[in-house]
GUMARKE-918132 format. One record per atom (N, C-alpha, C): residue number from 0; residue in three letters; atom name; x, y, z. Coordinates in pm, 1 decimal, padded with zeros to 6 digits, always signed. Layout:
N
NODE  tinu  figu  bavex         x         y         z
NODE   NUM   ala     CA         X         Y         Z
...
//
This chain:
83
NODE  tinu  figu  bavex         x         y         z
NODE     0   met      N  -01472.2  +01683.3  -01143.5
NODE     0   met     CA  -01483.3  +01560.8  -01067.0
NODE     0   met      C  -01359.5  +01545.2  -00978.3
NODE     1   asn      N  -01381.3  +01512.6  -00854.2
NODE     1   asn     CA  -01272.0  +01492.1  -00760.0
NODE     1   asn      C  -01223.1  +01348.0  -00769.3
NODE     2   thr      N  -01098.7  +01329.4  -00812.6
NODE     2   thr     CA  -01042.2  +01194.4  -00827.3
NODE     2   thr      C  -00947.4  +01159.7  -00713.6
NODE     3   lys      N  -00939.1  +01246.2  -00614.0
NODE     3   lys     CA  -00844.6  +01222.7  -00505.2
NODE     3   lys      C  -00866.3  +01087.6  -00438.1
NODE     4   his      N  -00992.6  +01051.7  -00416.8
NODE     4   his     CA  -01021.3  +00928.0  -00345.2
NODE     4   his      C  -01074.7  +00818.2  -00435.4
NODE     5   arg      N  -01087.2  +00844.2  -00564.3
NODE     5   arg     CA  -01138.6  +00741.5  -00654.9
NODE     5   arg      C  -01035.9  +00629.1  -00667.8
NODE     6   ser      N  -01082.3  +00508.6  -00670.4
NODE     6   ser     CA  -00991.9  +00394.9  -00684.2
NODE     6   ser      C  -01053.3  +00295.4  -00780.5
NODE     7   asp      N  -00972.2  +00199.6  -00820.2
NODE     7   asp     CA  -01021.0  +00095.0  -00909.5
NODE     7   asp      C  -00950.5  -00035.4  -00873.7
NODE     8   gly      N  -00962.6  -00136.4  -00957.1
NODE     8   gly     CA  -00904.6  -00267.2  -00929.1
NODE     8   gly      C  -00754.6  -00264.8  -00908.5
NODE     9   arg      N  -00687.2  -00175.1  -00976.8
NODE     9   arg     CA  -00541.4  -00165.9  -00959.0
NODE     9   arg      C  -00506.6  -00125.0  -00817.1
NODE    10   asp      N  -00587.6  -00034.7  -00760.2
NODE    10   asp     CA  -00563.5  +00009.5  -00622.8
NODE    10   asp      C  -00582.2  -00106.1  -00524.8
NODE    11   ala      N  -00682.3  -00188.7  -00550.0
NODE    11   ala     CA  -00707.6  -00304.3  -00463.5
NODE    11   ala      C  -00592.3  -00404.1  -00471.5
NODE    12   arg      N  -00539.9  -00427.9  -00592.3
NODE    12   arg     CA  -00426.1  -00520.6  -00606.6
NODE    12   arg      C  -00303.7  -00466.6  -00536.3
NODE    13   leu      N  -00276.8  -00337.8  -00554.7
NODE    13   leu     CA  -00161.7  -00277.0  -00489.6
NODE    13   leu      C  -00178.8  -00281.5  -00337.7
NODE    14   gly      N  -00298.0  -00248.7  -00289.9
NODE    14   gly     CA  -00324.3  -00252.5  -00146.1
NODE    14   gly      C  -00307.8  -00391.1  -00087.6
NODE    15   ala      N  -00356.4  -00491.4  -00158.9
NODE    15   ala     CA  -00343.5  -00630.0  -00111.5
NODE    15   ala      C  -00196.9  -00669.9  -00104.2
NODE    16   phe      N  -00117.8  -00625.9  -00200.5
NODE    16   phe     CA  +00024.0  -00659.4  -00199.3
NODE    16   phe      C  +00095.5  -00587.4  -00085.1
NODE    17   ile      N  +00057.8  -00462.8  -00060.2
NODE    17   ile     CA  +00115.9  -00390.0  +00053.1
NODE    17   ile      C  +00078.8  -00459.8  +00183.4
NODE    18   arg      N  -00045.6  -00503.2  +00196.9
NODE    18   arg     CA  -00087.9  -00575.4  +00318.1
NODE    18   arg      C  -00003.9  -00701.4  +00337.0
NODE    19   cys      N  +00014.4  -00777.0  +00231.0
NODE    19   cys     CA  +00092.7  -00900.3  +00238.2
NODE    19   cys      C  +00236.2  -00869.2  +00280.9
NODE    20   thr      N  +00294.5  -00765.9  +00222.7
NODE    20   thr     CA  +00431.8  -00727.3  +00257.0
NODE    20   thr      C  +00439.7  -00680.4  +00401.7
NODE    21   arg      N  +00339.7  -00604.7  +00445.3
NODE    21   arg     CA  +00335.9  -00558.4  +00584.6
NODE    21   arg      C  +00327.7  -00676.3  +00680.3
NODE    22   glu      N  +00242.8  -00771.5  +00648.0
NODE    22   glu     CA  +00227.0  -00888.5  +00734.5
NODE    22   glu      C  +00354.8  -00971.7  +00739.1
NODE    23   lys      N  +00423.4  -00985.3  +00625.9
NODE    23   lys     CA  +00551.4  -01057.5  +00625.0
NODE    23   lys      C  +00654.8  -00987.4  +00711.9
NODE    24   ala      N  +00645.7  -00855.0  +00717.8
NODE    24   ala     CA  +00737.0  -00776.3  +00801.5
NODE    24   ala      C  +00693.2  -00776.0  +00948.2
NODE    25   glu      N  +00583.3  -00846.9  +00976.2
NODE    25   glu     CA  +00528.1  -00857.3  +01111.3
NODE    25   glu      C  +00494.6  -00721.1  +01171.7
NODE    26   leu      N  +00436.5  -00635.0  +01088.4
NODE    26   leu     CA  +00390.4  -00504.1  +01133.0
NODE    26   leu      C  +00237.7  -00503.3  +01135.1
NODE    27   ser      N  +00181.0  -00441.2  +01234.8
NODE    27   ser     CA  +00036.3  -00422.8  +01238.4
NODE    27   ser      C  +00001.3  -00299.1  +01155.8
NODE    28   arg      N  -00126.7  -00283.8  +01127.3
NODE    28   arg     CA  -00170.1  -00161.2  +01059.3
NODE    28   arg      C  -00135.4  -00040.0  +01144.8
NODE    29   ala      N  -00152.2  -00054.3  +01275.9
NODE    29   ala     CA  -00120.7  +00056.8  +01366.7
NODE    29   ala      C  +00027.8  +00092.1  +01360.8
NODE    30   asp      N  +00114.3  -00008.5  +01351.4
NODE    30   asp     CA  +00258.5  +00015.9  +01340.8
NODE    30   asp      C  +00290.2  +00095.0  +01214.3
NODE    31   leu      N  +00233.7  +00049.1  +01101.9
NODE    31   leu     CA  +00259.6  +00117.3  +00974.8
NODE    31   leu      C  +00201.5  +00258.0  +00978.2
NODE    32   ala      N  +00081.5  +00271.4  +01032.3
NODE    32   ala     CA  +00018.2  +00403.5  +01042.0
NODE    32   ala      C  +00104.0  +00500.6  +01122.2
NODE    33   glu      N  +00157.2  +00452.6  +01234.2
NODE    33   glu     CA  +00242.0  +00538.3  +01318.2
NODE    33   glu      C  +00366.8  +00581.4  +01242.5
NODE    34   ala      N  +00427.0  +00489.0  +01169.6
NODE    34   ala     CA  +00547.2  +00521.9  +01091.9
NODE    34   ala      C  +00517.6  +00625.5  +00983.2
NODE    35   leu      N  +00394.3  +00624.8  +00932.8
NODE    35   leu     CA  +00356.4  +00716.8  +00824.9
NODE    35   leu      C  +00291.3  +00844.7  +00876.1
NODE    36   gly      N  +00254.5  +00846.4  +01003.6
NODE    36   gly     CA  +00187.7  +00963.3  +01059.1
NODE    36   gly      C  +00042.6  +00975.8  +01014.6
NODE    37   val      N  -00022.7  +00860.5  +00994.8
NODE    37   val     CA  -00164.2  +00857.6  +00955.6
NODE    37   val      C  -00238.8  +00764.5  +01051.1
NODE    38   ser      N  -00369.6  +00757.3  +01036.1
NODE    38   ser     CA  -00448.4  +00667.1  +01119.8
NODE    38   ser      C  -00442.3  +00524.4  +01065.5
NODE    39   phe      N  -00468.1  +00426.8  +01153.5
NODE    39   phe     CA  -00470.0  +00288.6  +01106.0
NODE    39   phe      C  -00586.6  +00268.2  +01010.1
NODE    40   gln      N  -00691.9  +00351.0  +01022.9
NODE    40   gln     CA  -00804.7  +00341.6  +00930.5
NODE    40   gln      C  -00762.3  +00378.6  +00788.3
NODE    41   met      N  -00671.1  +00475.8  +00775.9
NODE    41   met     CA  -00622.6  +00514.0  +00643.7
NODE    41   met      C  -00542.8  +00399.2  +00582.6
NODE    42   val      N  -00460.1  +00333.8  +00661.7
NODE    42   val     CA  -00384.8  +00218.0  +00611.9
NODE    42   val      C  -00483.2  +00110.9  +00565.3
NODE    43   tyr      N  -00588.1  +00088.1  +00643.5
NODE    43   tyr     CA  -00691.5  -00008.8  +00605.0
NODE    43   tyr      C  -00752.8  +00029.4  +00470.4
NODE    44   arg      N  -00786.8  +00154.9  +00452.8
NODE    44   arg     CA  -00847.8  +00200.2  +00326.8
NODE    44   arg      C  -00754.1  +00180.3  +00208.8
NODE    45   trp      N  -00626.4  +00206.7  +00228.0
NODE    45   trp     CA  -00529.9  +00183.3  +00120.1
NODE    45   trp      C  -00519.6  +00035.3  +00088.4
NODE    46   glu      N  -00508.7  -00046.5  +00193.0
NODE    46   glu     CA  -00493.5  -00190.2  +00171.4
NODE    46   glu      C  -00616.9  -00251.9  +00107.0
NODE    47   glu      N  -00732.1  -00199.1  +00137.2
NODE    47   glu     CA  -00855.1  -00250.1  +00077.1
NODE    47   glu      C  -00878.9  -00194.0  -00062.5
NODE    48   gly      N  -00801.7  -00093.4  -00101.0
NODE    48   gly     CA  -00819.0  -00032.6  -00232.2
NODE    48   gly      C  -00930.5  +00069.5  -00236.1
NODE    49   thr      N  -00979.0  +00110.3  -00118.8
NODE    49   thr     CA  -01085.8  +00209.4  -00111.3
NODE    49   thr      C  -01034.8  +00347.6  -00148.4
NODE    50   tyr      N  -00914.0  +00380.7  -00103.8
NODE    50   tyr     CA  -00850.7  +00508.5  -00135.0
NODE    50   tyr      C  -00725.4  +00482.4  -00217.3
NODE    51   arg      N  -00702.0  +00570.4  -00310.9
NODE    51   arg     CA  -00582.9  +00563.0  -00395.9
NODE    51   arg      C  -00461.2  +00611.1  -00317.1
NODE    52   ile      N  -00349.6  +00542.9  -00334.8
NODE    52   ile     CA  -00224.2  +00578.2  -00267.6
NODE    52   ile      C  -00147.1  +00673.7  -00357.5
NODE    53   ser      N  -00110.8  +00789.5  -00303.9
NODE    53   ser     CA  -00030.3  +00884.6  -00381.8
NODE    53   ser      C  +00113.6  +00833.7  -00390.9
NODE    54   val      N  +00185.8  +00883.1  -00487.3
NODE    54   val     CA  +00324.8  +00840.3  -00506.0
NODE    54   val      C  +00409.8  +00873.7  -00383.0
NODE    55   pro      N  +00402.0  +00995.3  -00327.9
NODE    55   pro     CA  +00484.6  +01022.1  -00208.4
NODE    55   pro      C  +00452.0  +00928.2  -00091.9
NODE    56   ile      N  +00324.6  +00898.3  -00070.7
NODE    56   ile     CA  +00287.8  +00805.8  +00036.5
NODE    56   ile      C  +00337.8  +00665.4  +00004.3
NODE    57   phe      N  +00327.0  +00623.9  -00122.1
NODE    57   phe     CA  +00376.9  +00492.0  -00162.3
NODE    57   phe      C  +00525.2  +00478.4  -00129.2
NODE    58   val      N  +00601.7  +00582.9  -00158.2
NODE    58   val     CA  +00745.7  +00581.0  -00127.6
NODE    58   val      C  +00767.1  +00568.0  +00022.9
NODE    59   glu      N  +00687.8  +00639.1  +00102.5
NODE    59   glu     CA  +00699.9  +00630.3  +00248.1
NODE    59   glu      C  +00659.5  +00492.4  +00298.9
NODE    60   ile      N  +00557.4  +00432.6  +00237.7
NODE    60   ile     CA  +00516.2  +00296.6  +00275.3
NODE    60   ile      C  +00630.5  +00199.6  +00248.9
NODE    61   ala      N  +00692.5  +00211.5  +00132.5
NODE    61   ala     CA  +00804.4  +00123.4  +00098.3
NODE    61   ala      C  +00918.3  +00139.3  +00199.3
NODE    62   lys      N  +00949.4  +00263.2  +00236.2
NODE    62   lys     CA  +01054.3  +00286.8  +00336.4
NODE    62   lys      C  +01018.1  +00221.4  +00469.3
NODE    63   ala      N  +00893.5  +00238.9  +00510.7
NODE    63   ala     CA  +00849.6  +00182.5  +00638.8
NODE    63   ala      C  +00855.0  +00030.3  +00637.7
NODE    64   leu      N  +00833.0  -00028.9  +00519.4
NODE    64   leu     CA  +00838.3  -00174.5  +00506.6
NODE    64   leu      C  +00979.8  -00223.8  +00475.3
NODE    65   asn      N  +01073.9  -00128.3  +00464.1
NODE    65   asn     CA  +01213.9  -00159.7  +00435.7
NODE    65   asn      C  +01230.1  -00232.5  +00302.0
NODE    66   val      N  +01154.8  -00185.9  +00202.1
NODE    66   val     CA  +01158.9  -00242.5  +00067.4
NODE    66   val      C  +01172.2  -00125.8  -00029.5
NODE    67   pro      N  +01264.4  -00132.5  -00126.8
NODE    67   pro     CA  +01272.1  -00024.9  -00225.1
NODE    67   pro      C  +01138.6  -00009.6  -00298.8
NODE    68   ala      N  +01095.3  +00114.7  -00318.6
NODE    68   ala     CA  +00964.9  +00140.6  -00381.6
NODE    68   ala      C  +00954.5  +00072.6  -00518.0
NODE    69   gly      N  +01059.3  +00079.4  -00597.0
NODE    69   gly     CA  +01056.9  +00015.9  -00728.8
NODE    69   gly      C  +01039.7  -00134.5  -00719.1
NODE    70   glu      N  +01104.3  -00194.5  -00621.7
NODE    70   glu     CA  +01092.1  -00339.4  -00602.3
NODE    70   glu      C  +00950.6  -00375.9  -00556.8
NODE    71   leu      N  +00895.9  -00296.7  -00466.9
NODE    71   leu     CA  +00759.8  -00322.1  -00418.8
NODE    71   leu      C  +00660.0  -00313.2  -00534.1
NODE    72   leu      N  +00674.7  -00212.5  -00617.1
NODE    72   leu     CA  +00583.9  -00195.5  -00730.5
NODE    72   leu      C  +00603.8  -00305.1  -00834.3
NODE    73   ser      N  +00728.3  -00339.0  -00865.2
NODE    73   ser     CA  +00752.9  -00443.2  -00966.0
NODE    73   ser      C  +00704.0  -00579.2  -00917.1
NODE    74   gln      N  +00719.6  -00608.6  -00787.6
NODE    74   gln     CA  +00670.0  -00734.4  -00733.5
NODE    74   gln      C  +00517.7  -00740.5  -00742.0
NODE    75   cys      N  +00453.3  -00627.7  -00720.1
NODE    75   cys     CA  +00307.5  -00621.9  -00730.1
NODE    75   cys      C  +00264.2  -00656.7  -00872.2
NODE    76   phe      N  +00330.6  -00599.4  -00972.0
NODE    76   phe     CA  +00294.4  -00628.2  -01110.2
NODE    76   phe      C  +00335.0  -00769.0  -01150.7
NODE    77   lys      N  +00445.9  -00817.6  -01095.3
NODE    77   lys     CA  +00487.4  -00954.9  -01123.7
NODE    77   lys      C  +00381.6  -01053.7  -01075.2
NODE    78   glu      N  +00331.4  -01032.4  -00953.0
NODE    78   glu     CA  +00226.5  -01117.4  -00897.9
NODE    78   glu      C  +00102.0  -01110.3  -00985.6
NODE    79   arg      N  +00071.1  -00994.5  -01036.7
NODE    79   arg     CA  -00048.2  -00976.5  -01119.6
NODE    79   arg      C  -00037.4  -01057.0  -01247.7
NODE    80   thr      N  +00080.0  -01062.2  -01308.5
NODE    80   thr     CA  +00094.9  -01134.6  -01435.4
NODE    80   thr      C  +00095.0  -01284.5  -01414.9
NODE    81   lys      N  +00122.1  -01331.9  -01293.8
NODE    81   lys     CA  +00118.6  -01477.0  -01265.7
NODE    81   lys      C  -00023.9  -01528.5  -01256.1
NODE    82   gln      N  -00118.1  -01437.7  -01227.2
NODE    82   gln     CA  -00257.2  -01479.8  -01205.4
NODE    82   gln      C  -00326.7  -01512.5  -01334.9
//
């Protein structure tokens, strides 16, 4: 079974948090996509939780958003526990 593109609720939560962080940084999907060297459609898929984000890409997303990867991930889980 190919799990490369399989996602679940955790991917959607992480994607939503990345979208929120991107919007706070006043970056468009196209801006983030250009910084990562991917299409804006791929950024959309990650933010919607359709595609799973690999660890190396997650680190690059954090760099592009000027947020330490560990902080971005911990904030995502912190938000999840508040719900």
